[in-house]
N, CA, C and O atoms as CSV, one atom per row, in Angstrom:
chain,resi,resn,atom,element,x,y,z
A,1,MET,N,N,-0.604,34.420,3.635
A,1,MET,CA,C,0.640,33.685,3.732
A,1,MET,C,C,0.408,32.195,3.457
A,1,MET,O,O,1.139,31.582,2.679
A,2,LEU,N,N,-0.602,31.624,4.095
A,2,LEU,CA,C,-0.896,30.210,3.911
A,2,LEU,C,C,-1.254,29.927,2.458
A,2,LEU,O,O,-0.851,28.902,1.908
A,3,GLY,N,N,-2.012,30.831,1.830
A,3,GLY,CA,C,-2.379,30.680,0.425
A,3,GLY,C,C,-1.161,30.672,-0.473
A,3,GLY,O,O,-1.093,29.876,-1.410
A,4,ASN,N,N,-0.190,31.547,-0.208
A,4,ASN,CA,C,1.038,31.589,-1.004
A,4,ASN,C,C,1.853,30.320,-0.835
A,4,ASN,O,O,2.421,29.813,-1.802
A,5,ASP,N,N,1.916,29.798,0.398
A,5,ASP,CA,C,2.628,28.553,0.663
A,5,ASP,C,C,1.990,27.405,-0.106
A,5,ASP,O,O,2.689,26.569,-0.680
A,6,ARG,N,N,0.654,27.366,-0.116
A,6,ARG,CA,C,-0.051,26.299,-0.838
A,6,ARG,C,C,0.206,26.406,-2.339
A,6,ARG,O,O,0.447,25.395,-2.999
A,7,GLN,N,N,0.158,27.618,-2.882
A,7,GLN,CA,C,0.402,27.797,-4.312
A,7,GLN,C,C,1.833,27.423,-4.671
A,7,GLN,O,O,2.072,26.833,-5.725
A,8,GLN,N,N,2.779,27.757,-3.816
A,8,GLN,CA,C,4.176,27.410,-4.068
A,8,GLN,C,C,4.363,25.893,-4.012
A,8,GLN,O,O,5.041,25.326,-4.870
A,9,SER,N,N,3.771,25.226,-3.011
A,9,SER,CA,C,3.920,23.771,-2.921
A,9,SER,C,C,3.173,23.078,-4.065
A,9,SER,O,O,3.616,22.039,-4.553
A,10,PHE,N,N,2.029,23.655,-4.499
A,10,PHE,CA,C,1.312,23.108,-5.652
A,10,PHE,C,C,2.191,23.217,-6.895
A,10,PHE,O,O,2.285,22.273,-7.679
A,11,GLY,N,N,2.833,24.368,-7.071
A,11,GLY,CA,C,3.724,24.569,-8.215
A,11,GLY,C,C,4.876,23.579,-8.227
A,11,GLY,O,O,5.235,23.056,-9.282
A,12,GLN,N,N,5.456,23.319,-7.069
A,12,GLN,CA,C,6.543,22.352,-6.976
A,12,GLN,C,C,6.052,20.936,-7.272
A,12,GLN,O,O,6.725,20.168,-7.961
A,13,LEU,N,N,4.874,20.598,-6.745
A,13,LEU,CA,C,4.325,19.256,-6.967
A,13,LEU,C,C,3.996,19.034,-8.429
A,13,LEU,O,O,4.338,17.992,-8.988
A,14,ILE,N,N,3.335,19.999,-9.059
A,14,ILE,CA,C,2.949,19.826,-10.462
A,14,ILE,C,C,4.181,19.786,-11.363
A,14,ILE,O,O,4.181,19.093,-12.380
A,15,ALA,N,N,5.227,20.520,-11.000
A,15,ALA,CA,C,6.466,20.494,-11.783
A,15,ALA,C,C,7.165,19.140,-11.675
A,15,ALA,O,O,7.917,18.760,-12.572
A,16,SER,N,N,6.926,18.416,-10.591
A,16,SER,CA,C,7.566,17.114,-10.402
A,16,SER,C,C,6.878,16.003,-11.204
A,16,SER,O,O,7.432,14.915,-11.358
A,17,LEU,N,N,5.673,16.276,-11.713
A,17,LEU,CA,C,4.938,15.280,-12.502
A,17,LEU,C,C,5.104,15.571,-13.989
A,17,LEU,O,O,4.978,16.715,-14.425
A,18,GLU,N,N,5.384,14.537,-14.755
A,18,GLU,CA,C,5.594,14.698,-16.194
A,18,GLU,C,C,4.262,14.967,-16.907
A,18,GLU,O,O,3.260,14.317,-16.611
A,19,MET,N,N,4.251,15.911,-17.834
A,19,MET,CA,C,3.067,16.172,-18.655
A,19,MET,C,C,3.136,15.223,-19.845
A,19,MET,O,O,3.992,15.382,-20.715
A,20,ARG,N,N,2.236,14.227,-19.891
A,20,ARG,CA,C,2.296,13.205,-20.931
A,20,ARG,C,C,1.138,13.264,-21.915
A,20,ARG,O,O,1.012,12.399,-22.781
A,21,ILE,N,N,0.298,14.275,-21.787
A,21,ILE,CA,C,-0.848,14.391,-22.683
A,21,ILE,C,C,-0.363,14.781,-24.073
A,21,ILE,O,O,0.472,15.672,-24.226
A,22,GLN,N,N,-0.902,14.095,-25.089
A,22,GLN,CA,C,-0.615,14.453,-26.468
A,22,GLN,C,C,-1.862,15.135,-27.028
A,22,GLN,O,O,-2.760,14.470,-27.544
A,23,LEU,N,N,-1.913,16.468,-26.924
A,23,LEU,CA,C,-3.089,17.222,-27.349
A,23,LEU,C,C,-3.333,17.087,-28.846
A,23,LEU,O,O,-2.393,17.092,-29.641
A,24,THR,N,N,-4.594,16.969,-29.218
A,24,THR,CA,C,-4.980,16.923,-30.624
A,24,THR,C,C,-4.954,18.344,-31.193
A,24,THR,O,O,-4.928,19.313,-30.435
A,25,GLU,N,N,-4.961,18.472,-32.514
A,25,GLU,CA,C,-4.963,19.787,-33.165
A,25,GLU,C,C,-6.172,20.615,-32.731
A,25,GLU,O,O,-6.048,21.810,-32.463
A,26,SER,N,N,-7.353,19.970,-32.661
A,26,SER,CA,C,-8.559,20.716,-32.287
A,26,SER,C,C,-8.479,21.232,-30.849
A,26,SER,O,O,-8.976,22.321,-30.561
A,27,LEU,N,N,-7.871,20.479,-29.956
A,27,LEU,CA,C,-7.711,20.953,-28.577
A,27,LEU,C,C,-6.711,22.097,-28.506
A,27,LEU,O,O,-6.914,23.056,-27.761
A,28,LEU,N,N,-5.638,22.001,-29.274
A,28,LEU,CA,C,-4.667,23.103,-29.294
A,28,LEU,C,C,-5.337,24.378,-29.784
A,28,LEU,O,O,-5.102,25.451,-29.230
A,29,GLU,N,N,-6.173,24.273,-30.821
A,29,GLU,CA,C,-6.909,25.438,-31.331
A,29,GLU,C,C,-7.873,25.973,-30.278
A,29,GLU,O,O,-7.997,27.185,-30.101
A,30,PHE,N,N,-8.563,25.057,-29.574
A,30,PHE,CA,C,-9.519,25.462,-28.541
A,30,PHE,C,C,-8.820,26.259,-27.436
A,30,PHE,O,O,-9.306,27.315,-27.030
A,31,PHE,N,N,-7.698,25.762,-26.958
A,31,PHE,CA,C,-7.009,26.417,-25.859
A,31,PHE,C,C,-6.377,27.745,-26.277
A,31,PHE,O,O,-6.121,28.603,-25.432
A,32,GLU,N,N,-6.124,27.918,-27.581
A,32,GLU,CA,C,-5.543,29.170,-28.063
A,32,GLU,C,C,-6.605,30.201,-28.428
A,32,GLU,O,O,-6.283,31.378,-28.588
A,33,SER,N,N,-7.863,29.785,-28.562
A,33,SER,CA,C,-8.915,30.703,-28.992
A,33,SER,C,C,-9.526,31.436,-27.798
A,33,SER,O,O,-9.267,31.110,-26.639
A,34,GLU,N,N,-10.360,32.453,-28.127
A,34,GLU,CA,C,-11.116,33.134,-27.074
A,34,GLU,C,C,-12.142,32.159,-26.531
A,34,GLU,O,O,-12.679,31.326,-27.261
A,35,ARG,N,N,-12.404,32.275,-25.247
A,35,ARG,CA,C,-13.359,31.349,-24.636
A,35,ARG,C,C,-14.444,32.135,-23.918
A,35,ARG,O,O,-14.188,33.180,-23.320
A,36,GLY,N,N,-15.652,31.613,-23.992
A,36,GLY,CA,C,-16.784,32.189,-23.279
A,36,GLY,C,C,-17.541,31.034,-22.649
A,36,GLY,O,O,-16.946,30.197,-21.970
A,37,VAL,N,N,-18.818,30.983,-22.863
A,37,VAL,CA,C,-19.622,29.868,-22.380
A,37,VAL,C,C,-19.458,28.713,-23.360
A,37,VAL,O,O,-19.485,28.922,-24.573
A,38,ALA,N,N,-19.287,27.498,-22.848
A,38,ALA,CA,C,-19.088,26.331,-23.703
A,38,ALA,C,C,-20.319,26.066,-24.560
A,38,ALA,O,O,-21.456,26.220,-24.113
A,39,ARG,N,N,-20.066,25.668,-25.791
A,39,ARG,CA,C,-21.171,25.356,-26.692
A,39,ARG,C,C,-21.854,24.067,-26.263
A,39,ARG,O,O,-21.209,23.134,-25.784
A,40,THR,N,N,-23.164,24.030,-26.442
A,40,THR,CA,C,-23.938,22.816,-26.187
A,40,THR,C,C,-24.800,22.564,-27.414
A,40,THR,O,O,-24.866,23.404,-28.312
A,41,ASN,N,N,-25.457,21.417,-27.457
A,41,ASN,CA,C,-26.367,21.153,-28.561
A,41,ASN,C,C,-27.755,20.853,-28.015
A,41,ASN,O,O,-27.949,20.801,-26.800
A,42,LEU,N,N,-28.711,20.659,-28.896
A,42,LEU,CA,C,-30.104,20.463,-28.483
A,42,LEU,C,C,-30.315,19.206,-27.643
A,42,LEU,O,O,-31.255,19.135,-26.852
A,43,PHE,N,N,-29.448,18.223,-27.815
A,43,PHE,CA,C,-29.635,16.947,-27.138
A,43,PHE,C,C,-28.889,16.860,-25.803
A,43,PHE,O,O,-28.979,15.856,-25.097
A,44,GLU,N,N,-28.168,17.904,-25.472
A,44,GLU,CA,C,-27.379,17.908,-24.252
A,44,GLU,C,C,-28.163,18.598,-23.138
A,44,GLU,O,O,-28.432,19.797,-23.205
A,45,LEU,N,N,-28.520,17.839,-22.130
A,45,LEU,CA,C,-29.250,18.390,-20.989
A,45,LEU,C,C,-28.253,18.707,-19.884
A,45,LEU,O,O,-27.563,17.815,-19.390
A,46,ARG,N,N,-28.177,19.971,-19.499
A,46,ARG,CA,C,-27.232,20.393,-18.469
A,46,ARG,C,C,-27.964,21.134,-17.374
A,46,ARG,O,O,-28.859,21.938,-17.633
A,47,ALA,N,N,-27.573,20.852,-16.153
A,47,ALA,CA,C,-28.165,21.535,-15.007
A,47,ALA,C,C,-27.493,22.883,-14.763
A,47,ALA,O,O,-28.097,23.778,-14.172
A,48,SER,N,N,-26.254,23.033,-15.211
A,48,SER,CA,C,-25.540,24.293,-15.009
A,48,SER,C,C,-24.608,24.564,-16.190
A,48,SER,O,O,-24.180,23.639,-16.880
A,49,THR,N,N,-24.306,25.820,-16.407
A,49,THR,CA,C,-23.490,26.262,-17.527
A,49,THR,C,C,-22.029,25.876,-17.337
A,49,THR,O,O,-21.480,25.991,-16.241
A,50,ARG,N,N,-21.408,25.417,-18.421
A,50,ARG,CA,C,-19.975,25.110,-18.407
A,50,ARG,C,C,-19.196,26.339,-18.858
A,50,ARG,O,O,-19.586,27.014,-19.811
A,51,PHE,N,N,-18.116,26.622,-18.182
A,51,PHE,CA,C,-17.249,27.727,-18.549
A,51,PHE,C,C,-15.895,27.173,-18.963
A,51,PHE,O,O,-15.180,26.604,-18.138
A,52,PRO,N,N,-15.535,27.334,-20.241
A,52,PRO,CA,C,-14.235,26.838,-20.690
A,52,PRO,C,C,-13.111,27.550,-19.954
A,52,PRO,O,O,-13.216,28.735,-19.636
A,53,CYS,N,N,-12.062,26.836,-19.692
A,53,CYS,CA,C,-10.893,27.434,-19.056
A,53,CYS,C,C,-9.688,26.576,-19.383
A,53,CYS,O,O,-9.826,25.488,-19.941
A,54,TYR,N,N,-8.544,27.050,-19.047
A,54,TYR,CA,C,-7.321,26.294,-19.260
A,54,TYR,C,C,-6.462,26.459,-18.025
A,54,TYR,O,O,-6.108,27.574,-17.641
A,55,GLY,N,N,-6.138,25.364,-17.420
A,55,GLY,CA,C,-5.279,25.385,-16.247
A,55,GLY,C,C,-4.825,23.976,-15.955
A,55,GLY,O,O,-5.467,23.010,-16.369
A,56,GLU,N,N,-3.749,23.857,-15.262
A,56,GLU,CA,C,-3.256,22.530,-14.917
A,56,GLU,C,C,-3.749,22.133,-13.539
A,56,GLU,O,O,-3.984,22.976,-12.673
A,57,CYS,N,N,-3.900,20.830,-13.357
A,57,CYS,CA,C,-4.321,20.285,-12.075
A,57,CYS,C,C,-3.615,18.956,-11.859
A,57,CYS,O,O,-2.934,18.438,-12.743
A,58,ILE,N,N,-3.795,18.431,-10.678
A,58,ILE,CA,C,-3.250,17.120,-10.335
A,58,ILE,C,C,-4.428,16.215,-10.004
A,58,ILE,O,O,-5.304,16.586,-9.224
A,59,THR,N,N,-4.445,15.034,-10.596
A,59,THR,CA,C,-5.497,14.064,-10.270
A,59,THR,C,C,-4.884,12.963,-9.411
A,59,THR,O,O,-3.763,12.511,-9.647
A,60,ARG,N,N,-5.653,12.547,-8.409
A,60,ARG,CA,C,-5.226,11.461,-7.516
A,60,ARG,C,C,-6.352,10.443,-7.409
A,60,ARG,O,O,-7.517,10.812,-7.262
A,61,VAL,N,N,-6.009,9.177,-7.481
A,61,VAL,CA,C,-6.984,8.110,-7.281
A,61,VAL,C,C,-7.311,8.055,-5.794
A,61,VAL,O,O,-6.414,7.963,-4.956
A,62,VAL,N,N,-8.604,8.113,-5.470
A,62,VAL,CA,C,-9.027,8.068,-4.072
A,62,VAL,C,C,-9.134,6.630,-3.595
A,62,VAL,O,O,-8.665,6.301,-2.505
A,63,ASP,N,N,-9.741,5.775,-4.395
A,63,ASP,CA,C,-9.946,4.376,-4.027
A,63,ASP,C,C,-9.000,3.500,-4.842
A,63,ASP,O,O,-9.307,3.145,-5.979
A,64,GLY,N,N,-7.864,3.155,-4.270
A,64,GLY,CA,C,-6.860,2.349,-4.963
A,64,GLY,C,C,-7.343,0.968,-5.351
A,64,GLY,O,O,-6.788,0.361,-6.267
A,65,ALA,N,N,-8.370,0.449,-4.674
A,65,ALA,CA,C,-8.894,-0.874,-4.998
A,65,ALA,C,C,-9.582,-0.878,-6.361
A,65,ALA,O,O,-9.680,-1.924,-7.003
A,66,PHE,N,N,-10.057,0.279,-6.804
A,66,PHE,CA,C,-10.765,0.393,-8.079
A,66,PHE,C,C,-9.835,0.875,-9.196
A,66,PHE,O,O,-10.293,1.224,-10.284
A,67,ARG,N,N,-8.559,0.892,-8.928
A,67,ARG,CA,C,-7.570,1.332,-9.909
A,67,ARG,C,C,-7.312,0.222,-10.919
A,67,ARG,O,O,-7.080,-0.927,-10.542
A,68,MET,N,N,-7.351,0.562,-12.191
A,68,MET,CA,C,-7.104,-0.411,-13.248
A,68,MET,C,C,-5.597,-0.577,-13.449
A,68,MET,O,O,-4.829,0.333,-13.137
A,69,PRO,N,N,-5.167,-1.738,-13.969
A,69,PRO,CA,C,-3.738,-1.950,-14.206
A,69,PRO,C,C,-3.175,-0.858,-15.117
A,69,PRO,O,O,-3.775,-0.523,-16.139
A,70,GLY,N,N,-2.037,-0.315,-14.745
A,70,GLY,CA,C,-1.381,0.713,-15.535
A,70,GLY,C,C,-1.783,2.142,-15.187
A,70,GLY,O,O,-1.108,3.085,-15.599
A,71,GLN,N,N,-2.870,2.319,-14.435
A,71,GLN,CA,C,-3.275,3.673,-14.055
A,71,GLN,C,C,-2.353,4.186,-12.944
A,71,GLN,O,O,-2.050,3.481,-11.981
A,72,GLU,N,N,-1.928,5.415,-13.112
A,72,GLU,CA,C,-1.072,6.039,-12.105
A,72,GLU,C,C,-1.934,6.561,-10.963
A,72,GLU,O,O,-3.066,6.991,-11.185
A,73,LEU,N,N,-1.414,6.527,-9.760
A,73,LEU,CA,C,-2.147,7.043,-8.605
A,73,LEU,C,C,-2.230,8.560,-8.630
A,73,LEU,O,O,-3.200,9.141,-8.143
A,74,GLU,N,N,-1.219,9.200,-9.193
A,74,GLU,CA,C,-1.166,10.656,-9.225
A,74,GLU,C,C,-0.636,11.076,-10.592
A,74,GLU,O,O,0.378,10.557,-11.060
A,75,SER,N,N,-1.328,12.022,-11.232
A,75,SER,CA,C,-0.868,12.471,-12.549
A,75,SER,C,C,-1.263,13.916,-12.799
A,75,SER,O,O,-2.072,14.494,-12.072
A,76,ARG,N,N,-0.684,14.476,-13.825
A,76,ARG,CA,C,-0.906,15.856,-14.224
A,76,ARG,C,C,-1.989,15.872,-15.299
A,76,ARG,O,O,-2.007,15.002,-16.170
A,77,ALA,N,N,-2.894,16.854,-15.248
A,77,ALA,CA,C,-3.985,16.953,-16.217
A,77,ALA,C,C,-4.244,18.420,-16.538
A,77,ALA,O,O,-3.695,19.317,-15.898
A,78,ILE,N,N,-5.089,18.646,-17.538
A,78,ILE,CA,C,-5.470,19.993,-17.943
A,78,ILE,C,C,-6.962,20.166,-17.686
A,78,ILE,O,O,-7.764,19.315,-18.071
A,79,ILE,N,N,-7.328,21.246,-17.048
A,79,ILE,CA,C,-8.744,21.559,-16.845
A,79,ILE,C,C,-9.266,22.161,-18.141
A,79,ILE,O,O,-8.699,23.121,-18.662
A,80,GLN,N,N,-10.345,21.592,-18.655
A,80,GLN,CA,C,-10.936,22.052,-19.909
A,80,GLN,C,C,-12.122,22.984,-19.660
A,80,GLN,O,O,-12.281,23.998,-20.339
A,81,ASN,N,N,-12.954,22.626,-18.675
A,81,ASN,CA,C,-14.090,23.478,-18.339
A,81,ASN,C,C,-14.552,23.196,-16.920
A,81,ASN,O,O,-14.257,22.151,-16.341
A,82,LEU,N,N,-15.290,24.166,-16.374
A,82,LEU,CA,C,-15.833,24.062,-15.016
A,82,LEU,C,C,-17.299,24.450,-15.037
A,82,LEU,O,O,-17.721,25.290,-15.832
A,83,SER,N,N,-18.063,23.837,-14.164
A,83,SER,CA,C,-19.443,24.257,-13.945
A,83,SER,C,C,-19.717,24.129,-12.454
A,83,SER,O,O,-18.845,23.734,-11.679
A,84,ARG,N,N,-20.926,24.464,-12.070
A,84,ARG,CA,C,-21.280,24.388,-10.651
A,84,ARG,C,C,-21.255,22.947,-10.151
A,84,ARG,O,O,-20.979,22.705,-8.976
A,85,LYS,N,N,-21.541,21.988,-11.034
A,85,LYS,CA,C,-21.643,20.589,-10.614
A,85,LYS,C,C,-20.564,19.666,-11.152
A,85,LYS,O,O,-20.502,18.498,-10.768
A,86,GLY,N,N,-19.710,20.174,-12.037
A,86,GLY,CA,C,-18.725,19.281,-12.620
A,86,GLY,C,C,-17.508,19.991,-13.165
A,86,GLY,O,O,-17.425,21.219,-13.188
A,87,VAL,N,N,-16.570,19.179,-13.600
A,87,VAL,CA,C,-15.332,19.673,-14.193
A,87,VAL,C,C,-14.949,18.731,-15.333
A,87,VAL,O,O,-15.089,17.513,-15.226
A,88,GLY,N,N,-14.462,19.321,-16.422
A,88,GLY,CA,C,-13.963,18.536,-17.538
A,88,GLY,C,C,-12.457,18.646,-17.585
A,88,GLY,O,O,-11.907,19.744,-17.509
A,89,ILE,N,N,-11.785,17.510,-17.709
A,89,ILE,CA,C,-10.329,17.520,-17.765
A,89,ILE,C,C,-9.850,16.763,-18.993
A,89,ILE,O,O,-10.576,15.951,-19.567
A,90,ILE,N,N,-8.618,17.042,-19.382
A,90,ILE,CA,C,-7.917,16.297,-20.420
A,90,ILE,C,C,-6.752,15.616,-19.727
A,90,ILE,O,O,-5.994,16.262,-19.004
A,91,THR,N,N,-6.604,14.322,-19.941
A,91,THR,CA,C,-5.555,13.565,-19.281
A,91,THR,C,C,-4.946,12.556,-20.250
A,91,THR,O,O,-5.513,12.289,-21.310
A,92,HIS,N,N,-3.809,12.004,-19.895
A,92,HIS,CA,C,-3.140,11.038,-20.769
A,92,HIS,C,C,-3.590,9.602,-20.503
A,92,HIS,O,O,-3.244,8.693,-21.258
A,93,GLN,N,N,-4.349,9.397,-19.450
A,93,GLN,CA,C,-4.775,8.034,-19.130
A,93,GLN,C,C,-6.287,7.926,-19.051
A,93,GLN,O,O,-6.984,8.903,-18.778
A,94,GLN,N,N,-6.773,6.731,-19.295
A,94,GLN,CA,C,-8.217,6.513,-19.305
A,94,GLN,C,C,-8.730,6.253,-17.889
A,94,GLN,O,O,-8.166,5.453,-17.143
A,95,TRP,N,N,-9.810,6.950,-17.539
A,95,TRP,CA,C,-10.503,6.717,-16.281
A,95,TRP,C,C,-11.844,6.081,-16.622
A,95,TRP,O,O,-12.316,6.202,-17.752
A,96,TYR,N,N,-12.451,5.418,-15.674
A,96,TYR,CA,C,-13.695,4.690,-15.924
A,96,TYR,C,C,-14.818,5.219,-15.038
A,96,TYR,O,O,-14.573,5.664,-13.917
A,97,PRO,N,N,-16.066,5.170,-15.548
A,97,PRO,CA,C,-17.206,5.655,-14.755
A,97,PRO,C,C,-17.221,5.058,-13.354
A,97,PRO,O,O,-16.946,3.877,-13.147
A,98,GLU,N,N,-17.552,5.917,-12.412
A,98,GLU,CA,C,-17.657,5.609,-10.985
A,98,GLU,C,C,-16.322,5.611,-10.253
A,98,GLU,O,O,-16.313,5.524,-9.025
A,99,GLN,N,N,-15.185,5.709,-10.958
A,99,GLN,CA,C,-13.917,5.858,-10.238
A,99,GLN,C,C,-13.947,7.202,-9.521
A,99,GLN,O,O,-14.499,8.172,-10.042
A,100,THR,N,N,-13.363,7.265,-8.342
A,100,THR,CA,C,-13.329,8.508,-7.583
A,100,THR,C,C,-11.920,9.096,-7.645
A,100,THR,O,O,-10.922,8.414,-7.414
A,101,LEU,N,N,-11.883,10.386,-7.966
A,101,LEU,CA,C,-10.613,11.102,-8.088
A,101,LEU,C,C,-10.645,12.364,-7.248
A,101,LEU,O,O,-11.702,12.959,-7.037
A,102,GLU,N,N,-9.500,12.759,-6.781
A,102,GLU,CA,C,-9.331,14.063,-6.147
A,102,GLU,C,C,-8.629,14.931,-7.181
A,102,GLU,O,O,-7.615,14.529,-7.752
A,103,VAL,N,N,-9.170,16.120,-7.420
A,103,VAL,CA,C,-8.584,17.057,-8.377
A,103,VAL,C,C,-8.046,18.237,-7.576
A,103,VAL,O,O,-8.806,18.984,-6.960
A,104,GLN,N,N,-6.736,18.392,-7.593
A,104,GLN,CA,C,-6.095,19.467,-6.828
A,104,GLN,C,C,-5.707,20.593,-7.764
A,104,GLN,O,O,-5.036,20.382,-8.774
A,105,MET,N,N,-6.144,21.803,-7.407
A,105,MET,CA,C,-5.809,23.022,-8.133
A,105,MET,C,C,-5.098,23.947,-7.151
A,105,MET,O,O,-5.056,23.652,-5.956
A,106,PRO,N,N,-4.540,25.056,-7.624
A,106,PRO,CA,C,-3.810,25.935,-6.693
A,106,PRO,C,C,-4.646,26.432,-5.510
A,106,PRO,O,O,-4.117,26.579,-4.409
A,107,SER,N,N,-5.944,26.694,-5.717
A,107,SER,CA,C,-6.736,27.272,-4.627
A,107,SER,C,C,-7.927,26.417,-4.204
A,107,SER,O,O,-8.763,26.869,-3.423
A,108,ALA,N,N,-8.012,25.193,-4.709
A,108,ALA,CA,C,-9.133,24.325,-4.326
A,108,ALA,C,C,-8.766,22.868,-4.565
A,108,ALA,O,O,-7.927,22.544,-5.405
A,109,THR,N,N,-9.412,22.011,-3.809
A,109,THR,CA,C,-9.311,20.571,-4.024
A,109,THR,C,C,-10.738,20.037,-4.152
A,109,THR,O,O,-11.582,20.283,-3.291
A,110,LEU,N,N,-10.998,19.298,-5.244
A,110,LEU,CA,C,-12.333,18.769,-5.512
A,110,LEU,C,C,-12.356,17.261,-5.332
A,110,LEU,O,O,-11.445,16.560,-5.772
A,111,SER,N,N,-13.401,16.766,-4.684
A,111,SER,CA,C,-13.663,15.334,-4.633
A,111,SER,C,C,-14.617,15.054,-5.784
A,111,SER,O,O,-15.686,15.660,-5.860
A,112,THR,N,N,-14.248,14.143,-6.684
A,112,THR,CA,C,-15.048,13.928,-7.884
A,112,THR,C,C,-15.287,12.449,-8.159
A,112,THR,O,O,-14.632,11.568,-7.602
A,113,ARG,N,N,-16.250,12.218,-9.041
A,113,ARG,CA,C,-16.568,10.870,-9.524
A,113,ARG,C,C,-16.617,10.945,-11.044
A,113,ARG,O,O,-17.215,11.867,-11.598
A,114,VAL,N,N,-15.998,9.990,-11.722
A,114,VAL,CA,C,-15.966,9.972,-13.185
A,114,VAL,C,C,-17.357,9.677,-13.721
A,114,VAL,O,O,-17.981,8.687,-13.337
A,115,ALA,N,N,-17.846,10.544,-14.616
A,115,ALA,CA,C,-19.141,10.352,-15.262
A,115,ALA,C,C,-18.960,9.736,-16.650
A,115,ALA,O,O,-19.728,8.867,-17.063
A,116,ARG,N,N,-17.926,10.206,-17.363
A,116,ARG,CA,C,-17.689,9.691,-18.713
A,116,ARG,C,C,-16.244,9.930,-19.117
A,116,ARG,O,O,-15.562,10.803,-18.581
A,117,THR,N,N,-15.797,9.133,-20.073
A,117,THR,CA,C,-14.461,9.283,-20.649
A,117,THR,C,C,-14.568,9.076,-22.149
A,117,THR,O,O,-15.283,8.192,-22.620
A,118,ARG,N,N,-13.850,9.903,-22.889
A,118,ARG,CA,C,-13.844,9.769,-24.349
A,118,ARG,C,C,-12.405,9.877,-24.836
A,118,ARG,O,O,-11.692,10.821,-24.496
A,119,LYS,N,N,-11.986,8.896,-25.638
A,119,LYS,CA,C,-10.633,8.914,-26.187
A,119,LYS,C,C,-10.600,9.858,-27.376
A,119,LYS,O,O,-11.391,9.727,-28.310
A,120,LEU,N,N,-9.667,10.821,-27.333
A,120,LEU,CA,C,-9.521,11.786,-28.420
A,120,LEU,C,C,-8.328,11.462,-29.306
A,120,LEU,O,O,-8.265,11.905,-30.453
A,121,GLY,N,N,-7.396,10.703,-28.787
A,121,GLY,CA,C,-6.186,10.340,-29.514
A,121,GLY,C,C,-5.281,9.552,-28.594
A,121,GLY,O,O,-5.636,9.285,-27.446
A,122,PRO,N,N,-4.093,9.172,-29.098
A,122,PRO,CA,C,-3.172,8.449,-28.215
A,122,PRO,C,C,-2.738,9.350,-27.063
A,122,PRO,O,O,-2.330,10.492,-27.279
A,123,PHE,N,N,-2.826,8.846,-25.873
A,123,PHE,CA,C,-2.480,9.595,-24.659
A,123,PHE,C,C,-3.256,10.898,-24.545
A,123,PHE,O,O,-2.713,11.918,-24.122
A,124,CYS,N,N,-4.536,10.860,-24.927
A,124,CYS,CA,C,-5.383,12.044,-24.833
A,124,CYS,C,C,-6.831,11.615,-24.606
A,124,CYS,O,O,-7.491,11.119,-25.520
A,125,PHE,N,N,-7.317,11.811,-23.382
A,125,PHE,CA,C,-8.677,11.439,-23.003
A,125,PHE,C,C,-9.395,12.647,-22.417
A,125,PHE,O,O,-8.830,13.392,-21.617
A,126,GLU,N,N,-10.633,12.827,-22.823
A,126,GLU,CA,C,-11.493,13.861,-22.253
A,126,GLU,C,C,-12.341,13.180,-21.184
A,126,GLU,O,O,-13.023,12.194,-21.464
A,127,VAL,N,N,-12.300,13.703,-19.963
A,127,VAL,CA,C,-12.984,13.069,-18.835
A,127,VAL,C,C,-13.954,14.068,-18.207
A,127,VAL,O,O,-13.584,15.199,-17.891
A,128,GLY,N,N,-15.192,13.632,-18.034
A,128,GLY,CA,C,-16.192,14.433,-17.350
A,128,GLY,C,C,-16.323,13.956,-15.915
A,128,GLY,O,O,-16.571,12.776,-15.668
A,129,LEU,N,N,-16.156,14.867,-14.971
A,129,LEU,CA,C,-16.195,14.525,-13.545
A,129,LEU,C,C,-17.347,15.249,-12.862
A,129,LEU,O,O,-17.609,16.419,-13.139
A,130,ILE,N,N,-18.024,14.553,-11.978
A,130,ILE,CA,C,-19.073,15.145,-11.159
A,130,ILE,C,C,-18.453,15.520,-9.820
A,130,ILE,O,O,-17.787,14.702,-9.185
A,131,ILE,N,N,-18.675,16.757,-9.394
A,131,ILE,CA,C,-18.112,17.219,-8.122
A,131,ILE,C,C,-18.967,16.707,-6.969
A,131,ILE,O,O,-20.169,16.968,-6.907
A,132,ALA,N,N,-18.329,15.973,-6.054
A,132,ALA,CA,C,-19.025,15.441,-4.884
A,132,ALA,C,C,-18.776,16.304,-3.651
A,132,ALA,O,O,-19.583,16.303,-2.722
A,133,GLY,N,N,-17.683,17.028,-3.636
A,133,GLY,CA,C,-17.340,17.894,-2.507
A,133,GLY,C,C,-16.140,18.735,-2.875
A,133,GLY,O,O,-15.472,18.466,-3.873
A,134,HIS,N,N,-15.859,19.757,-2.074
A,134,HIS,CA,C,-14.730,20.620,-2.369
A,134,HIS,C,C,-14.188,21.276,-1.103
A,134,HIS,O,O,-14.865,21.391,-0.081
A,135,GLU,N,N,-12.942,21.696,-1.223
A,135,GLU,CA,C,-12.295,22.472,-0.163
A,135,GLU,C,C,-11.647,23.662,-0.860
A,135,GLU,O,O,-10.771,23.498,-1.709
A,136,ILE,N,N,-12.084,24.847,-0.495
A,136,ILE,CA,C,-11.548,26.082,-1.068
A,136,ILE,C,C,-10.477,26.607,-0.118
A,136,ILE,O,O,-10.698,26.698,1.089
A,137,ILE,N,N,-9.327,26.949,-0.666
A,137,ILE,CA,C,-8.241,27.503,0.136
A,137,ILE,C,C,-8.296,29.018,-0.016
A,137,ILE,O,O,-8.072,29.546,-1.105
A,138,GLU,N,N,-8.589,29.703,1.056
A,138,GLU,CA,C,-8.681,31.157,1.013
A,138,GLU,C,C,-7.334,31.779,1.285
A,138,GLU,O,O,-6.594,31.339,2.165
A,139,GLU,N,N,-7.023,32.815,0.516
A,139,GLU,CA,C,-5.759,33.527,0.734
A,139,GLU,C,C,-5.903,34.435,1.938
A,139,GLU,O,O,-6.965,35.012,2.174
A,140,SER,N,N,-4.826,34.557,2.698
A,140,SER,CA,C,-4.883,35.450,3.861
A,140,SER,C,C,-3.983,36.638,3.669
A,140,SER,O,O,-3.901,37.499,4.546
């Protein structure tokens, strides 16, 4: 029951936030294709495997003092991939290394720190987050 209430309130909250990401053609193709383990290259050192996925989440700035002008405190984002130690998201605003964000999903909330940001297009940023902690919501 509690799990259903959380999912319903998450759905209402995410619906109240405008989706402002302008996805690039390559991202649209990625999200429409079959997904397995994320591709890596020889120069990429990873401690754990990334699993591509597609889902919406809500990002919240944890430390408002480190918020840059124009950054929203709460916004809607797309989860691009997950691993044991991190999460990749696509968002419409730029985040900066060391900023701390809370990433809320229907069944979990992650405490994260920005590791990197890459601009893919106007209102489209790929952000790599390191997971510092989490809270899993179990369905009853």
